[in-house]
N, CA, C and O atoms as a Tripos MOL2 file, in Angstrom:
@<TRIPOS>MOLECULE
protein
  208   207    52     0     0
PROTEIN
NO_CHARGES

@<TRIPOS>ATOM
      1 N         104.9180   71.7520   76.6640 N.3       1 MET1
      2 CA        106.0570   72.3120   77.3220 C.3       1 MET1
      3 C         107.1070   71.6560   77.5460 C.2       1 MET1
      4 O         108.1450   71.5210   76.8980 O.2       1 MET1
      5 N         106.6730   71.1570   78.7560 N.am      2 ALA2
      6 CA        107.8710   70.2540   79.5130 C.3       2 ALA2
      7 C         109.0040   69.3450   79.1390 C.2       2 ALA2
      8 O         110.0300   69.0100   79.7320 O.2       2 ALA2
      9 N         108.3560   68.9720   77.6490 N.am      3 ASP3
     10 CA        108.7090   67.7660   77.4030 C.3       3 ASP3
     11 C         109.7100   68.3990   76.0300 C.2       3 ASP3
     12 O         110.7640   67.8420   75.7250 O.2       3 ASP3
     13 N         109.2130   69.5650   75.3310 N.am      4 ASN4
     14 CA        110.1560   70.3450   74.0520 C.3       4 ASN4
     15 C         111.6010   70.8500   75.5040 C.2       4 ASN4
     16 O         112.7890   70.9690   75.2050 O.2       4 ASN4
     17 N         111.1500   71.0170   76.6940 N.am      5 TYR5
     18 CA        112.3160   71.7300   77.5030 C.3       5 TYR5
     19 C         113.4070   70.8400   78.3080 C.2       5 TYR5
     20 O         114.4990   71.1450   78.7870 O.2       5 TYR5
     21 N         112.6240   69.5220   78.2660 N.am      6 LEU6
     22 CA        113.7810   68.5030   78.9390 C.3       6 LEU6
     23 C         114.6860   67.8480   77.4030 C.2       6 LEU6
     24 O         115.8300   67.4010   77.3190 O.2       6 LEU6
     25 N         113.2730   68.0880   75.9850 N.am      7 GLU7
     26 CA        114.1050   67.8380   74.9330 C.3       7 GLU7
     27 C         115.4590   68.0210   74.8790 C.2       7 GLU7
     28 O         116.4690   67.3250   74.9810 O.2       7 GLU7
     29 N         115.0250   69.7960   74.5820 N.am      8 ASN8
     30 CA        116.3430   70.7650   74.4580 C.3       8 ASN8
     31 C         117.4630   70.5920   75.1650 C.2       8 ASN8
     32 O         118.6440   70.6980   74.8340 O.2       8 ASN8
     33 N         116.7900   70.2220   76.5040 N.am      9 GLN9
     34 CA        118.2160   69.9730   77.9170 C.3       9 GLN9
     35 C         118.5190   68.8460   77.0370 C.2       9 GLN9
     36 O         119.1530   69.1680   76.0330 O.2       9 GLN9
     37 N         118.3520   68.1320   77.1050 N.am     10 TYR10
     38 CA        119.0660   66.2610   76.4350 C.3      10 TYR10
     39 C         119.9070   66.3940   75.6980 C.2      10 TYR10
     40 O         121.0500   66.0290   75.9770 O.2      10 TYR10
     41 N         119.4860   67.1400   74.1560 N.am     11 ASP11
     42 CA        119.8550   68.0330   72.5140 C.3      11 ASP11
     43 C         121.3470   68.6410   73.6160 C.2      11 ASP11
     44 O         122.4510   68.1360   73.4120 O.2      11 ASP11
     45 N         121.2360   69.3140   74.3020 N.am     12 ALA12
     46 CA        122.5100   70.5990   74.8900 C.3      12 ALA12
     47 C         123.5500   69.5190   75.4060 C.2      12 ALA12
     48 O         124.7810   69.5240   75.4090 O.2      12 ALA12
     49 N         122.5430   68.5190   75.8770 N.am     13 TYR13
     50 CA        123.5670   67.6830   76.9030 C.3      13 TYR13
     51 C         125.0080   67.1480   76.2490 C.2      13 TYR13
     52 O         126.2250   67.1970   76.4240 O.2      13 TYR13
     53 N         123.5570   66.3770   75.0070 N.am     14 LEU14
     54 CA        124.6650   65.7460   73.9360 C.3      14 LEU14
     55 C         125.4930   66.0040   73.2730 C.2      14 LEU14
     56 O         126.5000   65.3270   73.0670 O.2      14 LEU14
     57 N         125.0920   67.4920   72.6180 N.am     15 ALA15
     58 CA        126.3480   68.3300   72.0240 C.3      15 ALA15
     59 C         127.6210   68.6650   73.0640 C.2      15 ALA15
     60 O         128.8130   68.8730   72.8360 O.2      15 ALA15
     61 N         127.0180   68.6350   74.0280 N.am     16 ARG16
     62 CA        128.1740   69.1960   75.3170 C.3      16 ARG16
     63 C         129.2270   68.0220   75.5470 C.2      16 ARG16
     64 O         130.4330   68.2120   75.7090 O.2      16 ARG16
     65 N         128.4570   66.5100   75.5370 N.am     17 LYS17
     66 CA        129.1100   65.6580   75.8140 C.3      17 LYS17
     67 C         129.9740   64.7600   74.2410 C.2      17 LYS17
     68 O         130.6110   63.7100   74.3240 O.2      17 LYS17
     69 N         129.7970   65.3380   73.3050 N.am     18 ALA18
     70 CA        130.0090   65.3490   71.8020 C.3      18 ALA18
     71 C         131.8170   66.3040   71.9050 C.2      18 ALA18
     72 O         133.0000   65.9650   71.8760 O.2      18 ALA18
     73 N         131.0710   67.5240   72.0260 N.am     19 LYS19
     74 CA        132.7230   67.8630   72.5080 C.3      19 LYS19
     75 C         133.7590   67.7960   73.0630 C.2      19 LYS19
     76 O         134.8740   68.1010   72.6410 O.2      19 LYS19
     77 N         133.3290   67.2300   74.4390 N.am     20 LYS20
     78 CA        134.2950   67.0180   75.1560 C.3      20 LYS20
     79 C         134.8510   65.8610   74.3860 C.2      20 LYS20
     80 O         136.0260   65.8570   74.0190 O.2      20 LYS20
     81 N         133.9920   64.8470   74.1280 N.am     21 GLU21
     82 CA        134.7680   63.7840   73.8300 C.3      21 GLU21
     83 C         135.5280   63.6580   72.3910 C.2      21 GLU21
     84 O         136.1190   62.6790   71.9360 O.2      21 GLU21
     85 N         135.2650   65.3750   71.6220 N.am     22 GLN22
     86 CA        136.0740   65.1370   70.6070 C.3      22 GLN22
     87 C         137.0020   65.6500   70.7290 C.2      22 GLN22
     88 O         137.8340   65.4790   69.8380 O.2      22 GLN22
     89 N         137.4160   66.7050   72.0900 N.am     23 GLN23
     90 CA        138.1040   67.2640   72.3300 C.3      23 GLN23
     91 C         139.1010   66.5540   73.5540 C.2      23 GLN23
     92 O         139.9500   67.1180   74.2430 O.2      23 GLN23
     93 N         138.7200   65.2520   73.5630 N.am     24 LYS24
     94 CA        139.9380   64.7750   74.7180 C.3      24 LYS24
     95 C         140.2770   63.7610   73.3110 C.2      24 LYS24
     96 O         141.1700   64.4770   72.8570 O.2      24 LYS24
     97 N         140.2140   62.9450   72.6080 N.am     25 LYS25
     98 CA        140.4410   62.1990   71.4770 C.3      25 LYS25
     99 C         141.3550   63.4620   70.8590 C.2      25 LYS25
    100 O         142.4260   62.8920   70.6500 O.2      25 LYS25
    101 N         141.5320   64.8460   70.4540 N.am     26 LEU26
    102 CA        142.4280   65.9680   69.9850 C.3      26 LEU26
    103 C         143.0390   65.7770   70.8800 C.2      26 LEU26
    104 O         144.1600   65.5830   70.4100 O.2      26 LEU26
    105 N         143.1120   65.6760   72.0530 N.am     27 LEU27
    106 CA        144.0220   65.8860   72.9930 C.3      27 LEU27
    107 C         145.0470   64.4860   73.1260 C.2      27 LEU27
    108 O         146.2280   64.4780   73.4730 O.2      27 LEU27
    109 N         144.3470   63.5360   72.8050 N.am     28 PHE28
    110 CA        145.2480   62.5010   72.7090 C.3      28 PHE28
    111 C         145.7040   62.2210   71.3940 C.2      28 PHE28
    112 O         146.5140   61.2940   71.4270 O.2      28 PHE28
    113 N         145.5450   62.5650   70.4880 N.am     29 LYS29
    114 CA        146.4130   62.4470   69.0450 C.3      29 LYS29
    115 C         147.4540   63.7110   68.9530 C.2      29 LYS29
    116 O         148.1000   63.8350   67.9120 O.2      29 LYS29
    117 N         147.6210   64.6050   69.9670 N.am     30 LYS30
    118 CA        148.2650   65.5760   70.5500 C.3      30 LYS30
    119 C         149.2320   64.8280   70.9260 C.2      30 LYS30
    120 O         150.3040   64.7530   70.3260 O.2      30 LYS30
    121 N         148.8770   64.0720   72.1790 N.am     31 GLN31
    122 CA        149.9110   63.4990   72.9200 C.3      31 GLN31
    123 C         150.8470   62.8210   72.3000 C.2      31 GLN31
    124 O         152.0610   63.0240   72.2850 O.2      31 GLN31
    125 N         150.0220   61.7460   71.6270 N.am     32 LEU32
    126 CA        150.7280   60.6300   71.0610 C.3      32 LEU32
    127 C         151.5070   60.9440   69.8960 C.2      32 LEU32
    128 O         152.5790   60.3390   69.8980 O.2      32 LEU32
    129 N         151.3240   61.6970   68.8890 N.am     33 LYS33
    130 CA        152.2850   62.8340   68.0200 C.3      33 LYS33
    131 C         153.3380   63.4470   69.1020 C.2      33 LYS33
    132 O         154.3440   62.7390   69.1350 O.2      33 LYS33
    133 N         153.3840   64.1930   69.7060 N.am     34 ALA34
    134 CA        154.1880   64.2630   70.3440 C.3      34 ALA34
    135 C         155.2930   63.2650   71.2390 C.2      34 ALA34
    136 O         156.4660   63.5850   71.4320 O.2      34 ALA34
    137 N         154.8020   62.2800   71.6240 N.am     35 TYR35
    138 CA        155.6660   61.2180   72.0820 C.3      35 TYR35
    139 C         156.0210   60.1240   70.9260 C.2      35 TYR35
    140 O         156.9950   59.4410   71.2440 O.2      35 TYR35
    141 N         155.4440   59.7910   69.6290 N.am     36 LYS36
    142 CA        156.5510   59.1620   68.8970 C.3      36 LYS36
    143 C         157.3110   60.0940   68.3170 C.2      36 LYS36
    144 O         157.9680   59.6350   67.3830 O.2      36 LYS36
    145 N         157.5440   61.8110   68.6270 N.am     37 GLU37
    146 CA        158.0560   62.6540   68.0030 C.3      37 GLU37
    147 C         159.4100   62.4620   69.1180 C.2      37 GLU37
    148 O         160.5300   62.2180   68.6710 O.2      37 GLU37
    149 N         159.1990   62.5800   70.3590 N.am     38 ARG38
    150 CA        160.3030   61.9760   71.2870 C.3      38 ARG38
    151 C         160.8310   60.8000   70.8290 C.2      38 ARG38
    152 O         161.9910   60.9250   70.4370 O.2      38 ARG38
    153 N         160.3430   59.6380   70.7410 N.am     39 MET39
    154 CA        160.7930   58.5080   70.7270 C.3      39 MET39
    155 C         162.2130   58.6640   69.5550 C.2      39 MET39
    156 O         163.4370   58.6060   69.6670 O.2      39 MET39
    157 N         161.2190   58.8910   68.4120 N.am     40 GLU40
    158 CA        162.1730   59.1320   67.5140 C.3      40 GLU40
    159 C         163.1940   60.0550   67.5620 C.2      40 GLU40
    160 O         164.0670   59.9330   66.7030 O.2      40 GLU40
    161 N         163.2920   60.9340   68.3480 N.am     41 ARG41
    162 CA        164.4210   61.6490   68.5240 C.3      41 ARG41
    163 C         165.7610   60.9580   69.6630 C.2      41 ARG41
    164 O         166.9710   61.1880   69.6880 O.2      41 ARG41
    165 N         164.6800   59.8310   70.7230 N.am     42 GLU42
    166 CA        165.8960   59.7350   71.4320 C.3      42 GLU42
    167 C         166.4200   58.5730   70.6150 C.2      42 GLU42
    168 O         167.5630   58.1640   70.8160 O.2      42 GLU42
    169 N         165.7520   58.1030   69.8350 N.am     43 LYS43
    170 CA        166.5780   56.9280   69.0830 C.3      43 LYS43
    171 C         167.1940   57.2990   67.3850 C.2      43 LYS43
    172 O         167.7270   56.5460   66.5710 O.2      43 LYS43
    173 N         167.0620   57.8710   67.3510 N.am     44 ALA44
    174 CA        168.1970   58.8220   66.5570 C.3      44 ALA44
    175 C         169.2880   59.2800   67.1240 C.2      44 ALA44
    176 O         170.3270   59.3160   66.4640 O.2      44 ALA44
    177 N         169.2630   59.6500   68.2520 N.am     45 ASN45
    178 CA        170.5250   59.7530   69.5630 C.3      45 ASN45
    179 C         171.2490   58.6110   70.2530 C.2      45 ASN45
    180 O         172.4150   58.5240   70.6380 O.2      45 ASN45
    181 N         170.1730   57.7120   70.3060 N.am     46 ARG46
    182 CA        170.8330   56.6480   70.8620 C.3      46 ARG46
    183 C         172.0610   56.5250   70.3460 C.2      46 ARG46
    184 O         172.3420   57.0510   69.2690 O.2      46 ARG46
    185 N         172.8020   55.9250   70.9440 N.am     47 PRO47
    186 CA        174.7250   55.1560   70.6150 C.3      47 PRO47
    187 C         174.5420   54.0220   69.5930 C.2      47 PRO47
    188 O         174.0450   53.0040   70.0760 O.2      47 PRO47
    189 N         174.7400   53.9950   68.7160 N.am     48 THR48
    190 CA        174.7280   52.2780   68.3060 C.3      48 THR48
    191 C         175.9030   50.9960   68.4320 C.2      48 THR48
    192 O         176.7990   51.0840   67.5920 O.2      48 THR48
    193 N         175.9400   50.5330   68.8070 N.am     49 ASP49
    194 CA        177.2770   49.2120   68.9000 C.3      49 ASP49
    195 C         178.3330   50.1190   68.0170 C.2      49 ASP49
    196 O         179.2620   50.5420   68.7050 O.2      49 ASP49
    197 N         178.3680   50.4440   66.8300 N.am     50 GLU50
    198 CA        179.3430   51.1680   66.1340 C.3      50 GLU50
    199 C         180.1180   52.0920   67.0770 C.2      50 GLU50
    200 O         181.2130   51.9030   67.6070 O.2      50 GLU50
    201 N         179.3330   53.0790   67.1530 N.am     51 ASN51
    202 CA        180.2660   54.1000   67.6710 C.3      51 ASN51
    203 C         180.1340   54.0950   69.3830 C.2      51 ASN51
    204 O         179.7850   55.1080   69.9900 O.2      51 ASN51
    205 N         180.5180   52.5950   70.1790 N.am     52 ARG52
    206 CA        180.8440   52.7990   71.3110 C.3      52 ARG52
    207 C         182.3230   52.4980   70.8880 C.2      52 ARG52
    208 O         183.2270   52.5550   71.7210 O.2      52 ARG52
@<TRIPOS>BOND
     1     1     2 1
     2     2     3 1
     3     3     4 2
     4     3     5 am
     5     5     6 1
     6     6     7 1
     7     7     8 2
     8     7     9 am
     9     9    10 1
    10    10    11 1
    11    11    12 2
    12    11    13 am
    13    13    14 1
    14    14    15 1
    15    15    16 2
    16    15    17 am
    17    17    18 1
    18    18    19 1
    19    19    20 2
    20    19    21 am
    21    21    22 1
    22    22    23 1
    23    23    24 2
    24    23    25 am
    25    25    26 1
    26    26    27 1
    27    27    28 2
    28    27    29 am
    29    29    30 1
    30    30    31 1
    31    31    32 2
    32    31    33 am
    33    33    34 1
    34    34    35 1
    35    35    36 2
    36    35    37 am
    37    37    38 1
    38    38    39 1
    39    39    40 2
    40    39    41 am
    41    41    42 1
    42    42    43 1
    43    43    44 2
    44    43    45 am
    45    45    46 1
    46    46    47 1
    47    47    48 2
    48    47    49 am
    49    49    50 1
    50    50    51 1
    51    51    52 2
    52    51    53 am
    53    53    54 1
    54    54    55 1
    55    55    56 2
    56    55    57 am
    57    57    58 1
    58    58    59 1
    59    59    60 2
    60    59    61 am
    61    61    62 1
    62    62    63 1
    63    63    64 2
    64    63    65 am
    65    65    66 1
    66    66    67 1
    67    67    68 2
    68    67    69 am
    69    69    70 1
    70    70    71 1
    71    71    72 2
    72    71    73 am
    73    73    74 1
    74    74    75 1
    75    75    76 2
    76    75    77 am
    77    77    78 1
    78    78    79 1
    79    79    80 2
    80    79    81 am
    81    81    82 1
    82    82    83 1
    83    83    84 2
    84    83    85 am
    85    85    86 1
    86    86    87 1
    87    87    88 2
    88    87    89 am
    89    89    90 1
    90    90    91 1
    91    91    92 2
    92    91    93 am
    93    93    94 1
    94    94    95 1
    95    95    96 2
    96    95    97 am
    97    97    98 1
    98    98    99 1
    99    99   100 2
   100    99   101 am
   101   101   102 1
   102   102   103 1
   103   103   104 2
   104   103   105 am
   105   105   106 1
   106   106   107 1
   107   107   108 2
   108   107   109 am
   109   109   110 1
   110   110   111 1
   111   111   112 2
   112   111   113 am
   113   113   114 1
   114   114   115 1
   115   115   116 2
   116   115   117 am
   117   117   118 1
   118   118   119 1
   119   119   120 2
   120   119   121 am
   121   121   122 1
   122   122   123 1
   123   123   124 2
   124   123   125 am
   125   125   126 1
   126   126   127 1
   127   127   128 2
   128   127   129 am
   129   129   130 1
   130   130   131 1
   131   131   132 2
   132   131   133 am
   133   133   134 1
   134   134   135 1
   135   135   136 2
   136   135   137 am
   137   137   138 1
   138   138   139 1
   139   139   140 2
   140   139   141 am
   141   141   142 1
   142   142   143 1
   143   143   144 2
   144   143   145 am
   145   145   146 1
   146   146   147 1
   147   147   148 2
   148   147   149 am
   149   149   150 1
   150   150   151 1
   151   151   152 2
   152   151   153 am
   153   153   154 1
   154   154   155 1
   155   155   156 2
   156   155   157 am
   157   157   158 1
   158   158   159 1
   159   159   160 2
   160   159   161 am
   161   161   162 1
   162   162   163 1
   163   163   164 2
   164   163   165 am
   165   165   166 1
   166   166   167 1
   167   167   168 2
   168   167   169 am
   169   169   170 1
   170   170   171 1
   171   171   172 2
   172   171   173 am
   173   173   174 1
   174   174   175 1
   175   175   176 2
   176   175   177 am
   177   177   178 1
   178   178   179 1
   179   179   180 2
   180   179   181 am
   181   181   182 1
   182   182   183 1
   183   183   184 2
   184   183   185 am
   185   185   186 1
   186   186   187 1
   187   187   188 2
   188   187   189 am
   189   189   190 1
   190   190   191 1
   191   191   192 2
   192   191   193 am
   193   193   194 1
   194   194   195 1
   195   195   196 2
   196   195   197 am
   197   197   198 1
   198   198   199 1
   199   199   200 2
   200   199   201 am
   201   201   202 1
   202   202   203 1
   203   203   204 2
   204   203   205 am
   205   205   206 1
   206   206   207 1
   207   207   208 2
@<TRIPOS>SUBSTRUCTURE
     1 MET1         2 RESIDUE 1 A MET
     2 ALA2         6 RESIDUE 1 A ALA
     3 ASP3        10 RESIDUE 1 A ASP
     4 ASN4        14 RESIDUE 1 A ASN
     5 TYR5        18 RESIDUE 1 A TYR
     6 LEU6        22 RESIDUE 1 A LEU
     7 GLU7        26 RESIDUE 1 A GLU
     8 ASN8        30 RESIDUE 1 A ASN
     9 GLN9        34 RESIDUE 1 A GLN
    10 TYR10       38 RESIDUE 1 A TYR
    11 ASP11       42 RESIDUE 1 A ASP
    12 ALA12       46 RESIDUE 1 A ALA
    13 TYR13       50 RESIDUE 1 A TYR
    14 LEU14       54 RESIDUE 1 A LEU
    15 ALA15       58 RESIDUE 1 A ALA
    16 ARG16       62 RESIDUE 1 A ARG
    17 LYS17       66 RESIDUE 1 A LYS
    18 ALA18       70 RESIDUE 1 A ALA
    19 LYS19       74 RESIDUE 1 A LYS
    20 LYS20       78 RESIDUE 1 A LYS
    21 GLU21       82 RESIDUE 1 A GLU
    22 GLN22       86 RESIDUE 1 A GLN
    23 GLN23       90 RESIDUE 1 A GLN
    24 LYS24       94 RESIDUE 1 A LYS
    25 LYS25       98 RESIDUE 1 A LYS
    26 LEU26      102 RESIDUE 1 A LEU
    27 LEU27      106 RESIDUE 1 A LEU
    28 PHE28      110 RESIDUE 1 A PHE
    29 LYS29      114 RESIDUE 1 A LYS
    30 LYS30      118 RESIDUE 1 A LYS
    31 GLN31      122 RESIDUE 1 A GLN
    32 LEU32      126 RESIDUE 1 A LEU
    33 LYS33      130 RESIDUE 1 A LYS
    34 ALA34      134 RESIDUE 1 A ALA
    35 TYR35      138 RESIDUE 1 A TYR
    36 LYS36      142 RESIDUE 1 A LYS
    37 GLU37      146 RESIDUE 1 A GLU
    38 ARG38      150 RESIDUE 1 A ARG
    39 MET39      154 RESIDUE 1 A MET
    40 GLU40      158 RESIDUE 1 A GLU
    41 ARG41      162 RESIDUE 1 A ARG
    42 GLU42      166 RESIDUE 1 A GLU
    43 LYS43      170 RESIDUE 1 A LYS
    44 ALA44      174 RESIDUE 1 A ALA
    45 ASN45      178 RESIDUE 1 A ASN
    46 ARG46      182 RESIDUE 1 A ARG
    47 PRO47      186 RESIDUE 1 A PRO
    48 THR48      190 RESIDUE 1 A THR
    49 ASP49      194 RESIDUE 1 A ASP
    50 GLU50      198 RESIDUE 1 A GLU
    51 ASN51      202 RESIDUE 1 A ASN
    52 ARG52      206 RESIDUE 1 A ARG
């Protein structure tokens, strides 16, 4: 009985850990996408030598 309890607790821990890691990866991808978009906007708005 105790073994089943510990196994269930460990399985629940692994599930929480995997979910947290997935959320961390999604947040990173979201931040990376926002960063790339910001860099593209800045690049488009950057004056070139011809426009100076």
